[in-house]
Backbone bond lengths (Angstrom), bond angles and torsions (degrees), N, CA, C in turn:
res aa  C-N    CA-C-N  psi(-1)  N-CA   C-N-CA  omega(-1)  CA-C   N-CA-C  phi
1 M - - - 1.538 - - 1.461 104.12 -
2 A 1.384 112.60 130.31 1.369 122.72 177.21 1.519 112.98 -95.61
3 T 1.357 119.45 143.60 1.469 121.25 -175.62 1.436 106.93 -131.07
4 R 1.360 123.78 142.47 1.504 128.94 158.73 1.463 111.47 -146.08
5 H 1.280 116.90 162.06 1.543 124.49 -178.68 1.498 108.40 -107.09
6 V 1.330 118.31 124.27 1.447 122.08 173.70 1.542 106.29 -126.32
7 G 1.344 113.42 110.25 1.528 112.26 -177.38 1.446 113.84 71.47
8 H 1.345 111.45 -128.02 1.367 121.59 175.82 1.541 114.87 -98.75
9 A 1.319 112.80 7.48 1.513 117.56 -176.06 1.522 106.37 -114.11
10 Q 1.294 111.13 143.00 1.614 119.94 167.69 1.446 105.21 -97.06
11 E 1.389 115.72 124.03 1.469 122.35 179.89 1.569 107.43 -100.24
12 L 1.194 117.33 130.71 1.500 128.61 177.78 1.543 113.59 -116.56
13 R 1.341 115.79 148.21 1.437 119.76 165.97 1.472 106.65 -116.62
14 V 1.292 115.83 111.59 1.461 123.29 -175.47 1.465 109.97 -107.16
15 R 1.378 116.18 128.55 1.439 119.87 176.21 1.475 113.57 -87.85
16 S 1.355 117.67 131.92 1.390 127.99 -177.97 1.501 105.11 -90.49
17 A 1.388 114.58 168.74 1.504 124.06 -174.89 1.562 112.16 -50.39
18 D 1.287 120.11 -30.28 1.442 123.17 -172.79 1.539 109.31 -106.34
19 G 1.281 115.90 10.09 1.503 122.49 177.25 1.472 114.91 88.27
20 T 1.280 122.33 -3.24 1.439 127.56 169.37 1.540 115.73 -48.44
21 Q 1.237 123.23 120.61 1.447 122.66 176.64 1.499 114.58 -84.05
22 L 1.334 116.58 117.71 1.422 121.08 -174.27 1.586 108.97 -101.31
23 H 1.332 116.48 135.44 1.436 121.42 170.57 1.431 115.64 -82.20
24 V 1.354 116.32 120.15 1.472 118.11 -179.61 1.399 108.98 -125.41
25 E 1.425 117.05 150.32 1.418 120.36 173.48 1.524 108.92 -131.96
26 V 1.363 117.94 142.57 1.376 125.02 -176.00 1.565 106.83 -127.16
27 R 1.385 111.18 128.80 1.536 116.31 -178.78 1.533 109.43 -137.40
28 G 1.417 112.24 154.36 1.456 115.45 -178.05 1.455 111.26 96.65
29 P 1.371 111.98 169.82 1.503 124.35 -171.27 1.644 108.70 -59.78
30 A 1.173 117.04 134.68 1.516 120.45 177.77 1.499 114.48 -59.09
31 E 1.259 113.86 -33.24 1.421 117.00 -179.80 1.553 117.58 -85.51
32 G 1.375 115.87 -3.13 1.423 122.45 -173.09 1.690 110.91 -76.79
33 P 1.300 111.56 156.81 1.583 114.82 174.96 1.456 104.40 -61.49
34 T 1.456 110.46 139.88 1.434 119.91 -177.14 1.492 116.52 -88.28
35 V 1.357 119.75 139.10 1.327 124.41 173.50 1.524 110.48 -126.59
36 V 1.293 123.55 119.61 1.501 130.29 178.00 1.492 108.90 -101.42
37 F 1.407 112.10 127.25 1.434 116.84 -179.52 1.554 108.53 -115.36
38 A 1.415 114.26 136.90 1.375 121.65 174.78 1.500 110.40 -118.05
39 H 1.288 118.73 129.63 1.430 119.49 -164.87 1.634 105.78 -97.14
40 C 1.343 109.23 -178.44 1.446 120.32 -167.37 1.633 110.95 -90.27
41 W 1.223 116.16 175.68 1.436 124.02 177.63 1.551 107.08 -68.19
42 A 1.378 112.34 136.58 1.478 124.36 174.73 1.452 117.66 62.25
43 T 1.387 114.49 28.88 1.486 117.71 170.63 1.488 107.57 -131.41
44 S 1.355 122.15 -135.88 1.407 123.54 -176.04 1.588 102.66 -161.05
45 L 1.397 112.45 178.73 1.508 113.87 175.41 1.472 112.81 -60.03
46 A 1.323 120.37 -20.20 1.522 123.34 -176.37 1.608 106.37 -61.56
47 S 1.356 119.34 -26.96 1.484 120.10 -177.70 1.504 109.81 -58.93
48 W 1.296 121.84 -26.77 1.420 119.16 175.40 1.443 113.90 -88.55
49 G 1.248 121.52 5.07 1.520 123.90 178.17 1.501 115.69 -57.11
50 P 1.334 120.23 -38.39 1.499 119.00 -179.68 1.624 109.75 -67.50
51 V 1.280 114.32 -35.38 1.540 115.87 -179.77 1.525 106.93 -74.36
52 V 1.244 123.36 -43.98 1.447 128.41 -175.77 1.574 105.66 -58.26
53 R 1.315 118.20 -39.47 1.525 117.37 -174.57 1.478 107.55 -72.18
54 E 1.451 120.95 -20.83 1.505 119.69 175.01 1.416 116.32 -89.41
55 L 1.347 123.84 -5.08 1.411 125.69 -175.62 1.505 114.74 -71.11
56 D 1.271 114.16 159.83 1.482 123.71 174.83 1.541 103.83 -59.85
57 P 1.318 122.07 126.25 1.483 127.14 -178.35 1.462 112.15 -61.49
58 N 1.321 118.62 -16.58 1.431 114.96 -179.18 1.575 114.12 -87.28
59 L 1.260 117.45 -1.58 1.383 120.11 173.24 1.566 115.04 -75.60
60 R 1.280 119.61 144.12 1.432 127.31 175.61 1.586 110.18 -95.51
61 V 1.291 117.75 110.69 1.480 123.22 -165.35 1.497 106.34 -104.05
62 V 1.363 113.35 129.42 1.471 122.56 176.68 1.580 107.42 -120.65
63 L 1.331 117.64 119.77 1.469 126.25 -178.93 1.555 107.11 -123.95
64 Y 1.295 116.48 142.31 1.498 119.80 172.23 1.510 111.65 -141.74
65 D 1.214 114.43 158.78 1.529 123.72 176.87 1.571 105.90 -90.30
66 Q 1.236 117.82 125.63 1.489 123.79 177.48 1.538 108.62 -70.47
67 R 1.260 116.23 150.83 1.488 116.83 -173.23 1.471 111.36 -55.68
68 G 1.363 116.53 140.68 1.452 121.22 -177.33 1.463 113.90 81.33
69 H 1.313 118.24 1.93 1.488 122.59 -174.12 1.539 104.31 -129.72
70 G 1.424 113.88 148.79 1.412 117.99 175.14 1.489 115.95 59.80
71 R 1.379 110.99 -126.02 1.597 116.78 -177.99 1.499 109.61 -108.31
72 T 1.368 114.27 16.78 1.533 111.29 175.67 1.544 106.21 -96.48
73 Q 1.302 112.26 153.22 1.510 118.77 -174.49 1.632 107.76 -60.49
74 T 1.282 111.71 149.33 1.486 125.92 171.91 1.474 108.58 -88.53
75 P 1.358 117.29 126.36 1.535 113.59 171.61 1.561 117.20 -54.45
76 I 1.210 119.67 148.52 1.435 122.15 -174.54 1.618 107.79 -86.09
77 T 1.383 115.47 -34.74 1.424 116.62 -178.00 1.520 106.45 -125.70
78 R 1.357 117.00 174.37 1.464 124.37 178.93 1.478 112.68 -65.18
79 A 1.457 115.60 -22.15 1.490 116.75 176.80 1.540 113.25 -64.65
80 G 1.303 115.00 -13.47 1.534 118.45 178.45 1.424 116.20 -80.13
81 Y 1.305 117.43 -6.37 1.456 126.14 -176.40 1.554 113.51 -107.42
82 G 1.323 119.46 140.81 1.460 123.50 -177.07 1.473 114.98 148.67
83 T 1.261 115.89 155.85 1.348 121.88 -179.50 1.675 115.79 -59.77
84 D 1.404 107.32 -30.22 1.436 114.83 -178.09 1.667 107.36 -72.30
85 K 1.318 111.85 -29.18 1.577 115.76 -177.63 1.602 100.98 -78.75
86 L 1.334 122.13 -37.14 1.451 117.73 177.10 1.568 111.33 -56.73
87 A 1.374 112.49 -46.00 1.516 117.27 -178.72 1.436 109.48 -66.51
88 D 1.281 122.54 -43.02 1.467 125.01 172.73 1.502 111.77 -48.45
89 D 1.320 117.68 -44.74 1.423 124.37 -174.89 1.458 113.70 -67.62
90 L 1.362 115.63 -49.88 1.424 123.79 176.99 1.520 107.77 -59.96
91 C 1.327 120.92 -52.23 1.423 117.05 176.37 1.491 118.75 -55.57
92 A 1.247 115.91 -36.80 1.486 117.89 175.30 1.552 111.92 -63.54
93 V 1.339 116.30 -36.75 1.437 122.74 177.03 1.447 113.76 -66.14
94 L 1.340 114.81 -42.14 1.556 120.90 175.51 1.458 114.80 -63.96
95 E 1.404 115.66 -41.20 1.437 120.72 172.95 1.485 113.16 -54.86
96 A 1.361 112.31 -48.13 1.509 120.62 -171.73 1.460 113.43 -73.42
97 T 1.359 116.73 -27.75 1.535 117.51 -169.34 1.518 113.49 -115.97
98 V 1.319 117.24 -21.95 1.621 115.45 -175.92 1.489 105.73 -93.68
99 P 1.339 121.15 120.48 1.447 119.56 -178.34 1.600 111.70 -59.90
100 D 1.345 114.04 157.89 1.463 117.68 175.34 1.429 113.24 -58.40
101 G 1.302 119.97 143.70 1.377 126.14 -176.19 1.510 120.94 66.00
102 Q 1.417 114.81 9.00 1.393 117.44 176.16 1.551 111.26 -119.36
103 K 1.267 120.67 167.51 1.457 125.71 -177.37 1.501 110.60 -124.41
104 A 1.401 116.79 155.90 1.440 118.71 177.53 1.484 108.75 -122.95
105 L 1.321 111.52 162.45 1.444 118.98 169.64 1.547 101.43 -94.33
106 V 1.351 116.74 129.39 1.446 126.52 -173.32 1.593 107.49 -114.41
107 A 1.300 117.77 116.01 1.447 125.10 -169.45 1.551 104.02 -117.59
108 G 1.297 111.64 134.67 1.523 115.56 177.32 1.464 116.00 -141.68
109 H 1.292 119.52 130.23 1.425 124.10 -178.85 1.635 107.28 -106.85
110 S 1.386 113.40 129.81 1.436 119.29 177.16 1.490 112.62 58.70
111 M 1.411 113.08 -116.84 1.505 116.49 178.80 1.582 110.39 -67.37
112 G 1.347 119.91 -18.68 1.367 120.92 173.44 1.537 108.91 -71.61
113 G 1.383 123.93 -36.47 1.340 123.38 174.43 1.559 109.66 -66.94
114 M 1.260 115.64 -37.36 1.535 118.73 175.17 1.486 111.58 -61.01
115 T 1.277 117.24 -34.92 1.572 125.52 174.71 1.498 108.84 -57.66
116 I 1.360 112.10 -51.93 1.585 116.25 -177.96 1.444 110.63 -60.23
117 M 1.407 114.76 -47.75 1.450 118.42 -174.36 1.518 111.26 -67.49
118 A 1.401 119.37 -29.76 1.406 119.37 171.98 1.449 116.10 -72.09
119 A 1.241 117.35 -29.17 1.503 124.08 176.86 1.513 115.92 -83.19
120 S 1.275 119.68 -7.25 1.488 121.22 -170.89 1.477 114.06 -59.80
121 S 1.396 121.04 -33.32 1.420 116.44 -178.54 1.537 112.88 -88.00
122 R 1.226 121.60 3.02 1.411 120.99 179.52 1.491 111.24 -79.18
123 A 1.331 114.87 150.28 1.501 121.76 -171.85 1.571 107.05 -69.91
124 T 1.331 119.20 -33.50 1.429 116.66 178.87 1.582 113.48 -72.07
125 F 1.310 113.89 -33.41 1.389 114.02 175.36 1.580 113.42 -63.74
126 K 1.314 114.04 -47.20 1.397 120.21 177.20 1.577 117.36 -57.72
127 E 1.338 110.68 -34.12 1.393 118.31 176.72 1.500 112.75 -75.20
128 K 1.302 122.70 -38.22 1.424 128.02 -166.29 1.560 112.03 -99.54
129 A 1.309 117.88 -28.54 1.576 119.86 -172.12 1.502 110.45 -89.16
130 G 1.268 119.34 120.19 1.488 121.09 174.88 1.482 115.12 -102.23
131 A 1.265 122.91 -12.20 1.408 132.32 179.27 1.454 115.85 -165.58
132 V 1.307 119.50 152.90 1.525 117.81 -174.06 1.618 104.16 -136.43
133 L 1.425 110.33 145.74 1.404 121.84 168.82 1.433 106.67 -126.25
134 L 1.351 117.79 129.00 1.498 128.27 178.21 1.371 109.42 -123.17
135 T 1.394 116.98 118.04 1.473 125.00 179.51 1.404 113.82 -119.25
136 N 1.352 120.13 135.02 1.469 124.42 174.88 1.516 111.25 43.84
137 T 1.333 114.50 63.72 1.450 120.46 179.68 1.609 112.96 -144.97
138 G 1.277 112.58 171.33 1.401 116.49 -178.22 1.634 110.25 -149.47
139 C 1.287 116.72 159.98 1.433 120.01 -178.21 1.490 116.15 -119.82
140 T 1.385 114.66 -2.69 1.475 116.17 -177.16 1.569 107.29 -166.89
141 D 1.402 120.09 155.83 1.355 117.74 171.74 1.462 124.89 63.82
142 L 1.357 115.71 23.46 1.406 125.92 -170.65 1.573 116.56 -53.82
143 A 1.329 107.72 -54.26 1.549 112.22 -175.17 1.568 111.64 -68.80
144 R 1.314 113.10 -42.28 1.597 114.96 179.47 1.491 114.35 -61.92
145 R 1.343 115.50 -40.26 1.451 114.17 -177.62 1.535 111.97 -89.57
146 S 1.245 125.80 -6.04 1.413 126.08 170.03 1.491 117.12 -57.77
147 T 1.355 116.73 139.57 1.490 120.72 179.08 1.448 110.10 -119.17
148 A 1.418 115.78 20.25 1.450 123.92 -175.93 1.568 109.41 -67.35
149 I 1.289 116.76 -38.62 1.504 119.62 -179.80 1.506 105.70 -104.44
150 P 1.307 122.88 109.75 1.473 124.66 -171.83 1.525 111.00 -78.06
151 L 1.277 118.63 70.21 1.406 125.87 175.91 1.509 109.48 -127.78
152 P 1.356 113.63 149.59 1.550 115.48 -169.26 1.579 108.23 -77.27
153 G 1.342 115.08 146.45 1.490 126.20 169.15 1.658 113.60 49.86
154 S 1.292 115.73 -125.09 1.419 121.24 -171.74 1.457 108.45 -68.34
155 L 1.316 121.87 -23.83 1.487 125.03 -178.77 1.511 110.96 -67.46
156 G 1.317 114.37 -38.28 1.489 122.64 174.60 1.587 110.21 -66.75
157 T 1.269 116.13 -49.53 1.461 119.77 177.39 1.536 111.05 -56.57
158 L 1.368 114.20 -42.87 1.538 115.55 -179.84 1.445 109.14 -63.95
159 G 1.300 118.71 -45.63 1.514 125.33 178.99 1.483 110.99 -56.25
160 A 1.371 116.19 -43.25 1.511 116.17 -178.53 1.513 109.63 -67.50
161 K 1.357 115.71 -36.30 1.486 121.16 -179.02 1.643 105.29 -65.29
162 I 1.283 118.13 -47.96 1.523 120.08 177.43 1.378 111.69 -56.03
163 F 1.423 122.03 -47.11 1.432 124.77 -178.47 1.521 111.44 -62.07
164 L 1.397 120.05 -39.13 1.371 123.38 -174.94 1.593 113.12 -75.47
165 T 1.309 115.82 -34.78 1.374 119.56 -171.43 1.462 118.27 -101.25
166 A 1.426 118.03 -10.72 1.472 119.22 -175.76 1.618 109.64 -72.57
167 P 1.445 111.55 127.43 1.467 116.86 179.51 1.474 107.69 -87.12
168 L 1.274 122.96 31.52 1.482 121.64 -172.87 1.495 110.92 -84.56
169 P 1.392 117.91 150.76 1.518 118.61 168.61 1.592 108.87 -57.41
170 L 1.364 109.72 150.91 1.505 111.37 -175.94 1.580 107.45 -100.56
171 G 1.303 117.29 6.85 1.428 114.67 -178.45 1.570 113.08 86.58
172 P 1.306 113.56 179.51 1.547 117.18 -175.38 1.597 105.83 -70.89
173 A 1.399 114.12 155.25 1.401 121.04 171.67 1.548 108.74 -81.38
174 N 1.231 115.57 106.10 1.522 116.95 177.31 1.496 108.94 -148.28
175 A 1.308 117.01 -172.20 1.540 122.25 -173.73 1.521 111.14 -60.87
176 V 1.390 115.81 -38.23 1.497 116.65 -178.58 1.486 110.96 -68.22
177 S 1.447 117.92 -46.15 1.446 113.87 179.91 1.488 115.81 -67.20
178 A 1.417 113.18 -26.96 1.566 118.18 175.56 1.406 109.02 -61.98
179 E 1.426 119.91 -40.21 1.357 122.80 -171.64 1.565 110.27 -74.24
180 I 1.375 109.28 -36.62 1.514 115.57 176.72 1.610 111.36 -59.08
181 F 1.395 112.31 -44.06 1.433 115.80 -178.52 1.518 110.28 -68.60
182 R 1.411 114.13 -35.48 1.453 115.52 175.70 1.562 113.48 -58.74
183 F 1.297 113.95 -42.10 1.472 117.65 -179.78 1.605 109.94 -65.58
184 L 1.233 118.52 -36.84 1.378 122.47 -177.68 1.463 115.32 -75.88
185 V 1.391 116.88 -43.97 1.479 117.01 -170.55 1.419 112.87 -130.47
186 M 1.313 126.05 11.12 1.439 123.26 177.83 1.613 109.58 -135.81
187 G 1.368 106.92 170.26 1.459 112.82 -171.87 1.494 108.13 -81.76
188 K 1.384 118.93 166.85 1.425 121.98 -174.04 1.477 116.16 -62.59
189 K 1.397 118.24 -32.64 1.429 121.43 -177.37 1.577 115.43 -95.51
190 T 1.266 118.16 18.73 1.428 121.17 -179.60 1.456 108.57 -58.06
191 D 1.400 115.78 140.73 1.482 116.26 176.36 1.435 111.98 -81.94
192 K 1.420 116.11 164.91 1.449 127.38 -171.69 1.562 106.27 -59.51
193 A 1.288 119.26 -45.13 1.563 120.25 -170.68 1.518 106.63 -65.69
194 T 1.352 118.26 -36.22 1.481 123.00 -177.10 1.606 108.25 -69.06
195 K 1.305 113.37 -40.03 1.503 119.32 179.50 1.479 106.77 -65.65
196 R 1.289 121.00 -44.77 1.529 123.93 -175.83 1.547 109.42 -62.50
197 L 1.372 113.40 -43.02 1.374 123.66 178.47 1.596 114.49 -57.58
198 C 1.299 109.90 -51.02 1.451 118.47 178.07 1.519 111.69 -60.18
199 A 1.341 115.40 -50.58 1.475 119.95 174.83 1.428 115.25 -50.24
200 K 1.398 116.32 -45.67 1.407 121.24 -176.87 1.579 112.64 -64.71
201 L 1.331 115.95 -44.19 1.475 123.91 177.81 1.499 107.59 -56.20
202 V 1.372 113.50 -49.75 1.542 109.84 -175.64 1.529 114.57 -75.60
203 H 1.335 116.44 -23.89 1.536 117.70 176.21 1.554 108.02 -66.64
204 D 1.367 112.99 -34.69 1.538 118.32 -172.20 1.572 109.19 -72.32
205 C 1.349 116.55 -15.99 1.499 117.35 177.09 1.525 115.13 -80.65
206 G 1.240 118.36 129.75 1.508 124.57 179.98 1.508 109.52 -58.48
207 G 1.325 116.91 140.82 1.414 126.18 -178.37 1.494 115.23 -60.53
208 I 1.329 117.48 -40.63 1.513 126.55 178.93 1.495 108.04 -58.63
209 P 1.352 118.78 -64.21 1.569 121.03 -172.04 1.525 104.79 -64.94
210 R 1.346 120.55 -32.53 1.503 117.96 -177.59 1.517 104.86 -64.79
211 G 1.321 119.81 -46.07 1.478 119.65 -173.53 1.515 112.66 -70.14
212 E 1.376 114.70 -40.17 1.545 119.90 175.60 1.448 112.22 -63.50
213 W 1.314 124.81 -35.87 1.492 124.89 176.45 1.417 108.12 -73.79
214 G 1.374 122.04 -35.19 1.353 124.40 178.83 1.499 111.65 -64.11
215 R 1.358 114.92 -33.70 1.546 121.29 173.55 1.574 110.77 -61.01
216 V 1.350 113.63 -49.13 1.400 122.09 179.46 1.526 110.98 -60.02
217 I 1.396 120.18 -41.98 1.430 119.79 179.08 1.471 116.12 -67.93
218 T 1.451 119.14 -30.26 1.395 122.12 -179.56 1.590 110.43 -69.71
219 K 1.264 117.38 -18.35 1.450 120.50 -174.91 1.560 111.99 -106.66
220 L 1.362 116.39 8.76 1.416 122.37 -170.14 1.531 116.05 -62.64
221 E 1.231 117.70 127.66 1.406 124.47 177.39 1.484 112.89 -141.10
222 L 1.407 117.18 90.36 1.539 120.17 -165.01 1.583 105.74 -125.02
223 D 1.275 122.75 18.57 1.457 117.23 -177.72 1.465 113.41 -57.74
224 E 1.372 119.22 -39.36 1.488 121.94 -173.04 1.527 106.97 -72.64
225 S 1.343 120.44 -33.80 1.374 124.10 174.66 1.574 115.48 -64.53
226 V 1.274 111.74 -39.79 1.468 119.96 179.70 1.499 108.72 -62.86
227 R 1.297 118.23 -36.50 1.479 121.75 -178.64 1.517 112.96 -65.77
228 E 1.402 117.75 -14.71 1.410 126.17 178.78 1.595 110.19 -82.17
229 I 1.194 121.60 -11.89 1.456 123.59 -176.96 1.594 107.46 -81.68
230 S 1.393 111.34 111.40 1.485 119.31 -173.55 1.483 110.44 -107.15
231 V 1.243 117.74 -18.74 1.499 120.62 -172.39 1.544 110.16 -77.39
232 P 1.332 119.87 159.76 1.466 119.65 174.16 1.399 117.01 -48.79
233 T 1.302 121.68 127.45 1.444 125.46 -168.24 1.560 111.65 -134.27
234 V 1.294 117.55 131.62 1.429 125.41 173.95 1.531 108.44 -115.90
235 V 1.327 114.68 131.00 1.535 121.97 -176.81 1.558 105.87 -117.82
236 V 1.294 112.69 133.19 1.571 118.31 -179.89 1.488 108.00 -124.93
237 G 1.222 114.40 142.92 1.536 122.76 177.03 1.496 108.00 -139.60
238 G 1.296 118.73 172.94 1.445 124.58 173.62 1.471 113.88 -129.14
239 D 1.301 120.64 139.90 1.504 123.06 -175.67 1.410 114.55 -71.65
240 E 1.449 113.43 -7.51 1.528 117.85 177.55 1.532 111.24 -119.61
241 D 1.291 118.39 18.90 1.430 128.82 174.18 1.589 110.24 -76.24
242 K 1.348 112.80 104.64 1.416 117.49 173.55 1.413 123.25 -81.70
243 L 1.343 120.36 -20.19 1.402 130.96 175.22 1.471 114.82 -78.03
244 T 1.339 117.07 -50.42 1.414 125.28 169.53 1.613 117.09 -125.96
245 P 1.301 112.22 73.52 1.408 119.74 -176.16 1.545 112.42 -47.53
246 P 1.361 118.44 163.66 1.480 123.55 -174.88 1.568 114.66 -51.19
247 W 1.307 116.92 -27.52 1.414 122.65 179.21 1.528 111.04 -51.23
248 H 1.226 114.83 -36.41 1.504 121.32 179.39 1.421 116.62 -65.12
249 A 1.382 112.60 -42.99 1.457 119.90 178.89 1.467 113.97 -62.36
250 H 1.385 114.93 -45.11 1.534 121.21 176.91 1.540 109.40 -64.48
251 H 1.394 117.43 -41.13 1.420 121.08 -179.72 1.540 115.24 -55.19
252 I 1.377 106.66 -49.21 1.521 116.17 -179.96 1.576 107.90 -63.58
253 G 1.301 117.46 -44.67 1.384 124.10 179.26 1.478 113.84 -54.27
254 D 1.337 115.80 -34.29 1.470 116.71 -178.64 1.545 111.31 -86.66
255 L 1.254 116.54 -16.94 1.578 122.82 176.11 1.456 112.96 -79.34
256 V 1.250 118.11 -48.87 1.528 121.25 -172.19 1.574 106.53 -63.05
257 Q 1.361 115.27 156.19 1.400 120.76 -176.48 1.507 114.52 -83.26
258 N 1.346 113.62 -24.31 1.565 116.10 -174.93 1.430 112.50 -137.14
259 C 1.429 117.00 63.20 1.446 121.12 -176.16 1.534 108.93 -77.24
260 E 1.321 118.52 118.47 1.497 117.02 175.32 1.534 111.74 -86.97
261 E 1.349 121.40 -23.20 1.428 121.78 179.46 1.527 109.49 -166.33
262 V 1.345 116.69 143.78 1.407 126.33 163.97 1.470 106.37 -114.08
263 R 1.312 120.00 114.91 1.542 122.26 -174.82 1.556 102.77 -120.32
264 V 1.291 115.46 117.39 1.513 128.04 165.48 1.549 109.23 -95.13
265 I 1.268 113.90 112.07 1.471 116.74 -172.83 1.687 108.98 -98.07
266 P 1.317 109.35 127.37 1.460 116.06 -179.73 1.558 114.37 -61.12
267 G 1.325 115.97 129.52 1.457 117.95 172.66 1.501 107.33 91.45
268 L 1.296 125.76 -8.96 1.429 128.75 -174.06 1.588 106.38 -84.17
269 G 1.294 110.66 130.03 1.560 116.87 170.80 1.545 107.26 -92.70
270 H 1.312 113.02 -142.40 1.474 116.22 -171.60 1.537 112.28 -90.32
271 M 1.325 121.21 -15.10 1.400 120.94 -168.61 1.626 109.07 -99.65
272 G 1.239 113.57 64.46 1.556 112.83 -179.55 1.447 121.14 -50.13
273 P 1.241 121.21 -45.63 1.437 119.76 178.97 1.493 116.43 -63.57
274 L 1.310 117.31 -27.67 1.466 122.78 173.70 1.539 115.38 -81.85
275 E 1.355 113.54 -34.16 1.383 121.82 -170.84 1.492 112.92 -90.94
276 V 1.309 114.79 -43.04 1.541 116.74 -177.47 1.508 113.39 -133.36
277 P 1.490 111.25 60.78 1.429 115.23 -170.79 1.510 115.52 -64.88
278 K 1.455 112.47 -33.27 1.526 120.00 178.82 1.519 110.40 -60.36
279 T 1.348 115.06 -46.87 1.412 119.56 -179.73 1.572 116.84 -60.08
280 L 1.359 109.64 -43.89 1.479 114.29 176.74 1.471 116.60 -69.94
281 A 1.375 113.76 -29.27 1.596 121.31 176.36 1.478 102.48 -69.94
282 E 1.277 123.72 -40.93 1.474 116.82 -178.38 1.464 114.50 -66.29
283 L 1.369 115.84 -38.30 1.512 121.05 177.33 1.527 105.93 -62.93
284 V 1.360 117.47 -52.43 1.496 117.10 179.01 1.558 111.87 -52.41
285 D 1.333 114.43 -49.36 1.490 115.85 -178.87 1.561 109.29 -53.32
286 K 1.386 112.32 -49.94 1.592 117.25 -171.92 1.578 102.14 -63.11
287 L 1.227 123.42 -45.40 1.457 121.00 -172.28 1.603 109.97 -65.32
288 A 1.279 111.64 -42.02 1.547 121.10 179.02 1.529 109.33 -62.46
289 I 1.206 118.22 -46.12 1.470 122.38 177.49 1.451 114.72 -60.65
290 N 1.361 112.40 -51.51 1.551 123.73 -176.63 1.577 110.09 -66.91
291 H 1.289 119.97 -42.45 1.281 121.43 -166.13 1.579 121.87 -123.10
292 I 1.362 112.20 -19.44 1.421 117.58 179.19 1.464 111.53 -104.86
293 A 1.308 120.85 -41.56 1.491 117.61 -177.62 1.600 109.88 -55.37
294 T 1.393 113.32 -39.54 1.457 116.36 -176.14 1.575 108.73 -64.41
295 S 1.318 115.62 -42.50 1.499 119.39 -175.03 1.584 111.26 -66.60
296 T 1.440 110.65 -29.16 1.448 115.21 -177.53 1.500 110.36 -75.59
297 K 1.260 122.08 -30.06 1.428 130.73 -175.78 1.596 107.82 -76.33
298 T 1.308 114.79 -30.42 1.544 116.00 -170.27 1.606 109.07 -87.09
């Protein structure tokens, strides 16, 4: 594992089980309770930035780029994609960043939440995770329940699959593309700055990994894995989320063993960390204080 310091962040290169090099950043006091963030499909660790800026400064924050995103390696072949690979990567990050004998709050947005759910049966996850936050995510039936493409029945499902799996260039980042992304993934009242940030993050993601991960998402079946989550869990959804409508939050809440809350936020689309960072930061702080600070001291 290679390490360097850039500004206030410690940058790590963590090797996953198949040799993929993961870009990881660690911020905050070394002795603080640890929070590990997994980001969504087609963005990067930067998507959690608005939440991180609102957190209690005493927390130790770990962020990483999922494979094929940001500064993490892109798989060379299709064999490098799959929920088992997501689980491998998260476990490698937990091993590298959560001190022995301590536990972390693990928070995931969209595909980041799917990563957590896929890893839940792993011994490393059970050893290192002390609480979980899942926001705007799902564990099954993603394409059929999506309302992103406003067509009836099977046509809407087909449209969602095409949107998720197409490895096509998205065109230039401009006001038109920003508004398209707003319609697909954000609430109606999202401000212009948030729309621009979302569009930039998605445009920065390569078409091939975006399409390959979309293929994985459309085939997602993680109900049995979700039942393995036994630590205190909070699930967040948005009543304007077209990619993972509120049904998913309630479904996950019913499956996990220790659900503290299912919160569906009015006006929230799919991009929780960009749209409601203060709310998510408050939930992270609360979970960390109640369940992680204690484990860190013992």
